[in-house]
N, CA, C and O atoms as CSV, one atom per row, in Angstrom:
chain,resi,resn,atom,element,x,y,z
A,1,MET,N,N,-1.320,126.210,47.080
A,1,MET,CA,C,-0.272,126.866,46.327
A,1,MET,C,C,-0.880,127.328,44.999
A,1,MET,O,O,-1.672,126.620,44.378
A,2,ASN,N,N,-0.498,128.494,44.599
A,2,ASN,CA,C,-0.994,129.068,43.354
A,2,ASN,C,C,0.187,129.337,42.427
A,2,ASN,O,O,1.155,129.984,42.825
A,3,ILE,N,N,0.112,128.846,41.200
A,3,ILE,CA,C,1.194,129.046,40.250
A,3,ILE,C,C,0.616,129.670,38.988
A,3,ILE,O,O,-0.374,129.183,38.443
A,4,ASP,N,N,1.232,130.739,38.532
A,4,ASP,CA,C,0.817,131.375,37.279
A,4,ASP,C,C,1.783,130.968,36.180
A,4,ASP,O,O,2.999,131.068,36.345
A,5,PHE,N,N,1.238,130.505,35.052
A,5,PHE,CA,C,2.039,130.119,33.898
A,5,PHE,C,C,1.825,131.110,32.768
A,5,PHE,O,O,0.754,131.702,32.635
A,6,THR,N,N,2.856,131.280,31.960
A,6,THR,CA,C,2.671,132.055,30.743
A,6,THR,C,C,1.795,131.235,29.800
A,6,THR,O,O,1.592,130.040,30.017
A,7,LYS,N,N,1.288,131.863,28.775
A,7,LYS,CA,C,0.456,131.149,27.803
A,7,LYS,C,C,1.254,130.019,27.153
A,7,LYS,O,O,0.725,128.927,26.948
A,8,GLU,N,N,2.525,130.275,26.828
A,8,GLU,CA,C,3.379,129.268,26.210
A,8,GLU,C,C,3.595,128.081,27.141
A,8,GLU,O,O,3.539,126.929,26.711
A,9,GLN,N,N,3.844,128.367,28.418
A,9,GLN,CA,C,4.034,127.295,29.391
A,9,GLN,C,C,2.761,126.470,29.541
A,9,GLN,O,O,2.809,125.241,29.591
A,10,HIS,N,N,1.626,127.154,29.612
A,10,HIS,CA,C,0.348,126.454,29.742
A,10,HIS,C,C,0.099,125.567,28.522
A,10,HIS,O,O,-0.327,124.421,28.663
A,11,ASN,N,N,0.364,126.097,27.326
A,11,ASN,CA,C,0.186,125.307,26.105
A,11,ASN,C,C,1.097,124.082,26.108
A,11,ASN,O,O,0.682,122.996,25.704
A,12,TYR,N,N,2.326,124.256,26.559
A,12,TYR,CA,C,3.272,123.144,26.637
A,12,TYR,C,C,2.749,122.063,27.589
A,12,TYR,O,O,2.788,120.873,27.275
A,13,LEU,N,N,2.264,122.493,28.748
A,13,LEU,CA,C,1.721,121.542,29.718
A,13,LEU,C,C,0.520,120.794,29.127
A,13,LEU,O,O,0.390,119.582,29.302
A,14,GLU,N,N,-0.334,121.508,28.442
A,14,GLU,CA,C,-1.509,120.886,27.830
A,14,GLU,C,C,-1.103,119.862,26.764
A,14,GLU,O,O,-1.733,118.812,26.641
A,15,LYS,N,N,-0.051,120.166,25.994
A,15,LYS,CA,C,0.430,119.225,24.977
A,15,LYS,C,C,0.967,117.945,25.622
A,15,LYS,O,O,0.736,116.847,25.115
A,16,LEU,N,N,1.679,118.088,26.736
A,16,LEU,CA,C,2.196,116.913,27.444
A,16,LEU,C,C,1.059,116.029,27.934
A,16,LEU,O,O,1.127,114.803,27.844
A,17,ILE,N,N,0.026,116.658,28.448
A,17,ILE,CA,C,-1.119,115.902,28.952
A,17,ILE,C,C,-1.872,115.255,27.787
A,17,ILE,O,O,-2.259,114.089,27.871
A,18,ALA,N,N,-2.080,116.003,26.706
A,18,ALA,CA,C,-2.798,115.481,25.533
A,18,ALA,C,C,-2.054,114.306,24.900
A,18,ALA,O,O,-2.676,113.422,24.312
A,19,SER,N,N,-0.732,114.296,25.018
A,19,SER,CA,C,0.063,113.218,24.422
A,19,SER,C,C,-0.116,111.897,25.184
A,19,SER,O,O,0.247,110.829,24.692
A,20,GLY,N,N,-0.677,111.991,26.376
A,20,GLY,CA,C,-0.854,110.800,27.198
A,20,GLY,C,C,0.352,110.499,28.075
A,20,GLY,O,O,0.341,109.554,28.864
A,21,GLU,N,N,1.396,111.315,27.926
A,21,GLU,CA,C,2.596,111.094,28.732
A,21,GLU,C,C,2.332,111.367,30.218
A,21,GLU,O,O,2.911,110.722,31.091
A,22,TYR,N,N,1.457,112.323,30.483
A,22,TYR,CA,C,1.083,112.679,31.848
A,22,TYR,C,C,-0.433,112.718,31.951
A,22,TYR,O,O,-1.129,113.003,30.977
A,23,GLU,N,N,-0.936,112.425,33.157
A,23,GLU,CA,C,-2.380,112.432,33.366
A,23,GLU,C,C,-2.911,113.835,33.624
A,23,GLU,O,O,-4.020,114.178,33.213
A,24,ASN,N,N,-2.094,114.657,34.321
A,24,ASN,CA,C,-2.536,116.017,34.662
A,24,ASN,C,C,-1.318,116.890,34.958
A,24,ASN,O,O,-0.179,116.423,34.959
A,25,ILE,N,N,-1.589,118.159,35.207
A,25,ILE,CA,C,-0.506,119.124,35.452
A,25,ILE,C,C,0.271,118.764,36.714
A,25,ILE,O,O,1.483,118.969,36.768
A,26,ASN,N,N,-0.401,118.236,37.720
A,26,ASN,CA,C,0.310,117.832,38.944
A,26,ASN,C,C,1.389,116.806,38.641
A,26,ASN,O,O,2.487,116.876,39.192
A,27,ASP,N,N,1.080,115.847,37.762
A,27,ASP,CA,C,2.073,114.831,37.405
A,27,ASP,C,C,3.264,115.449,36.683
A,27,ASP,O,O,4.408,115.055,36.912
A,28,VAL,N,N,2.993,116.417,35.813
A,28,VAL,CA,C,4.078,117.107,35.097
A,28,VAL,C,C,4.968,117.841,36.094
A,28,VAL,O,O,6.194,117.765,36.016
A,29,LEU,N,N,4.344,118.550,37.030
A,29,LEU,CA,C,5.112,119.324,38.008
A,29,LEU,C,C,5.910,118.420,38.950
A,29,LEU,O,O,7.044,118.743,39.302
A,30,LYS,N,N,5.328,117.296,39.357
A,30,LYS,CA,C,6.066,116.354,40.200
A,30,LYS,C,C,7.310,115.844,39.468
A,30,LYS,O,O,8.392,115.758,40.048
A,31,ASP,N,N,7.140,115.511,38.193
A,31,ASP,CA,C,8.270,115.037,37.395
A,31,ASP,C,C,9.320,116.140,37.237
A,31,ASP,O,O,10.520,115.889,37.350
A,32,ALA,N,N,8.856,117.354,36.975
A,32,ALA,CA,C,9.780,118.482,36.807
A,32,ALA,C,C,10.573,118.736,38.085
A,32,ALA,O,O,11.775,118.994,38.032
A,33,ILE,N,N,9.907,118.663,39.222
A,33,ILE,CA,C,10.598,118.884,40.498
A,33,ILE,C,C,11.595,117.770,40.764
A,33,ILE,O,O,12.698,118.025,41.248
A,34,SER,N,N,11.223,116.552,40.455
A,34,SER,CA,C,12.135,115.423,40.634
A,34,SER,C,C,13.381,115.581,39.761
A,34,SER,O,O,14.506,115.386,40.222
A,35,LEU,N,N,13.161,115.937,38.491
A,35,LEU,CA,C,14.293,116.144,37.586
A,35,LEU,C,C,15.171,117.301,38.045
A,35,LEU,O,O,16.397,117.221,37.972
A,36,HIS,N,N,14.546,118.377,38.519
A,36,HIS,CA,C,15.301,119.521,39.004
A,36,HIS,C,C,16.148,119.131,40.207
A,36,HIS,O,O,17.304,119.539,40.321
A,37,SER,N,N,15.573,118.345,41.097
A,37,SER,CA,C,16.304,117.897,42.282
A,37,SER,C,C,17.519,117.060,41.888
A,37,SER,O,O,18.611,117.254,42.422
A,38,GLU,N,N,17.325,116.124,40.948
A,38,GLU,CA,C,18.445,115.298,40.473
A,38,GLU,C,C,19.525,116.164,39.839
A,38,GLU,O,O,20.712,115.984,40.110
A,39,TYR,N,N,19.109,117.109,38.993
A,39,TYR,CA,C,20.056,118.007,38.323
A,39,TYR,C,C,20.830,118.833,39.357
A,39,TYR,O,O,22.048,118.984,39.259
A,40,ARG,N,N,20.116,119.357,40.335
A,40,ARG,CA,C,20.743,120.203,41.356
A,40,ARG,C,C,21.750,119.402,42.173
A,40,ARG,O,O,22.860,119.867,42.431
A,41,GLN,N,N,21.356,118.194,42.581
A,41,GLN,CA,C,22.268,117.367,43.373
A,41,GLN,C,C,23.512,117.002,42.566
A,41,GLN,O,O,24.623,117.006,43.096
A,42,LYS,N,N,23.322,116.685,41.274
A,42,LYS,CA,C,24.458,116.362,40.414
A,42,LYS,C,C,25.371,117.579,40.254
A,42,LYS,O,O,26.594,117.451,40.287
A,43,SER,N,N,24.772,118.758,40.081
A,43,SER,CA,C,25.565,119.985,39.940
A,43,SER,C,C,26.379,120.261,41.192
A,43,SER,O,O,27.554,120.619,41.106
A,44,ILE,N,N,25.760,120.096,42.356
A,44,ILE,CA,C,26.464,120.327,43.622
A,44,ILE,C,C,27.601,119.329,43.774
A,44,ILE,O,O,28.706,119.699,44.170
A,45,LYS,N,N,27.331,118.054,43.459
A,45,LYS,CA,C,28.369,117.022,43.572
A,45,LYS,C,C,29.540,117.339,42.643
A,45,LYS,O,O,30.700,117.257,43.048
A,46,ASN,N,N,29.231,117.702,41.388
A,46,ASN,CA,C,30.291,118.045,40.435
A,46,ASN,C,C,31.086,119.257,40.893
A,46,ASN,O,O,32.305,119.302,40.722
A,47,PHE,N,N,30.408,120.237,41.471
A,47,PHE,CA,C,31.096,121.422,41.982
A,47,PHE,C,C,32.021,121.041,43.131
A,47,PHE,O,O,33.151,121.523,43.212
A,48,GLN,N,N,31.537,120.168,44.025
A,48,GLN,CA,C,32.369,119.733,45.144
A,48,GLN,C,C,33.606,118.985,44.648
A,48,GLN,O,O,34.695,119.147,45.198
A,49,ILE,N,N,33.438,118.171,43.613
A,49,ILE,CA,C,34.579,117.450,43.027
A,49,ILE,C,C,35.591,118.442,42.479
A,49,ILE,O,O,36.794,118.290,42.690
A,50,GLU,N,N,35.108,119.454,41.780
A,50,GLU,CA,C,36.017,120.459,41.218
A,50,GLU,C,C,36.727,121.252,42.312
A,50,GLU,O,O,37.906,121.579,42.173
A,51,VAL,N,N,36.029,121.559,43.382
A,51,VAL,CA,C,36.656,122.272,44.508
A,51,VAL,C,C,37.748,121.407,45.108
A,51,VAL,O,O,38.843,121.891,45.397
A,52,GLU,N,N,37.453,120.121,45.299
A,52,GLU,CA,C,38.452,119.203,45.854
A,52,GLU,C,C,39.670,119.112,44.936
A,52,GLU,O,O,40.810,119.103,45.400
A,53,ARG,N,N,39.419,119.045,43.640
A,53,ARG,CA,C,40.543,119.021,42.688
A,53,ARG,C,C,41.387,120.282,42.823
A,53,ARG,O,O,42.615,120.249,42.744
A,54,GLY,N,N,40.686,121.395,43.030
A,54,GLY,CA,C,41.398,122.669,43.194
A,54,GLY,C,C,42.264,122.683,44.438
A,54,GLY,O,O,43.383,123.196,44.417
A,55,TRP,N,N,41.746,122.117,45.526
A,55,TRP,CA,C,42.521,122.073,46.759
A,55,TRP,C,C,43.679,121.094,46.667
A,55,TRP,O,O,44.740,121.319,47.248
A,56,SER,N,N,43.469,119.999,45.929
A,56,SER,CA,C,44.476,118.942,45.871
A,56,SER,C,C,45.461,119.111,44.723
A,56,SER,O,O,46.570,118.578,44.765
A,57,GLY,N,N,45.057,119.845,43.709
A,57,GLY,CA,C,45.868,119.938,42.504
A,57,GLY,C,C,46.794,121.138,42.508
A,57,GLY,O,O,46.880,121.880,43.486
A,58,PRO,N,N,47.485,121.312,41.388
A,58,PRO,CA,C,48.374,122.472,41.261
A,58,PRO,C,C,47.553,123.764,41.191
A,58,PRO,O,O,46.351,123.747,40.926
A,59,GLY,N,N,48.224,124.854,41.431
A,59,GLY,CA,C,47.561,126.153,41.390
A,59,GLY,C,C,46.925,126.436,40.042
A,59,GLY,O,O,47.484,126.084,39.004
A,60,SER,N,N,45.776,127.062,40.051
A,60,SER,CA,C,45.064,127.385,38.822
A,60,SER,C,C,45.205,128.860,38.504
A,60,SER,O,O,45.272,129.702,39.399
A,61,LYS,N,N,45.249,129.157,37.227
A,61,LYS,CA,C,45.305,130.549,36.809
A,61,LYS,C,C,43.907,131.122,36.610
A,61,LYS,O,O,43.750,132.314,36.347
A,62,LYS,N,N,42.879,130.256,36.740
A,62,LYS,CA,C,41.502,130.709,36.581
A,62,LYS,C,C,40.984,131.276,37.903
A,62,LYS,O,O,41.341,130.815,38.987
A,63,SER,N,N,40.133,132.290,37.771
A,63,SER,CA,C,39.487,132.831,38.967
A,63,SER,C,C,38.291,131.955,39.319
A,63,SER,O,O,37.839,131.150,38.505
A,64,LEU,N,N,37.791,132.115,40.520
A,64,LEU,CA,C,36.616,131.357,40.951
A,64,LEU,C,C,35.441,131.632,40.014
A,64,LEU,O,O,34.708,130.711,39.654
A,65,ASN,N,N,35.260,132.888,39.619
A,65,ASN,CA,C,34.162,133.241,38.712
A,65,ASN,C,C,34.315,132.551,37.361
A,65,ASN,O,O,33.316,132.134,36.775
A,66,GLN,N,N,35.530,132.420,36.854
A,66,GLN,CA,C,35.756,131.725,35.585
A,66,GLN,C,C,35.417,130.241,35.712
A,66,GLN,O,O,34.841,129.654,34.796
A,67,ILE,N,N,35.766,129.649,36.819
A,67,ILE,CA,C,35.471,128.228,37.050
A,67,ILE,C,C,33.964,128.020,37.127
A,67,ILE,O,O,33.434,127.094,36.512
A,68,ILE,N,N,33.274,128.870,37.874
A,68,ILE,CA,C,31.826,128.752,37.996
A,68,ILE,C,C,31.160,128.940,36.633
A,68,ILE,O,O,30.250,128.193,36.274
A,69,ALA,N,N,31.611,129.928,35.886
A,69,ALA,CA,C,31.042,130.186,34.561
A,69,ALA,C,C,31.240,128.988,33.636
A,69,ALA,O,O,30.339,128.657,32.866
A,70,SER,N,N,32.389,128.336,33.695
A,70,SER,CA,C,32.629,127.184,32.832
A,70,SER,C,C,31.725,126.020,33.203
A,70,SER,O,O,31.345,125.240,32.330
A,71,LYS,N,N,31.376,125.884,34.462
A,71,LYS,CA,C,30.493,124.814,34.911
A,71,LYS,C,C,29.039,125.101,34.524
A,71,LYS,O,O,28.273,124.170,34.275
A,72,LYS,N,N,28.663,126.351,34.473
A,72,LYS,CA,C,27.299,126.704,34.069
A,72,LYS,C,C,27.047,126.361,32.614
A,72,LYS,O,O,25.907,126.111,32.222
A,73,ASN,N,N,28.093,126.347,31.813
A,73,ASN,CA,C,27.957,126.059,30.391
A,73,ASN,C,C,27.891,124.562,30.109
A,73,ASN,O,O,27.609,124.168,28.978
A,74,ASN,N,N,28.143,123.720,31.108
A,74,ASN,CA,C,28.113,122.255,30.915
A,74,ASN,C,C,26.758,121.694,31.148
A,74,ASN,O,O,26.562,120.485,31.028
């Protein structure tokens, strides 16, 4: 796999490694993917909860796009 980073991204990765927090870029990327997966699963779960509330609750005056937009801001 080949990944191209911007100069800023590369500098950020190098700072993380220099700090001793990570041993190499692979460790940073593994952590980033793990965090992304957790965030994504939490977002999906929260969205499903909101959909269920919508089905079970009183009618909403918000459109689906308004609901999605409000969740993106959280």
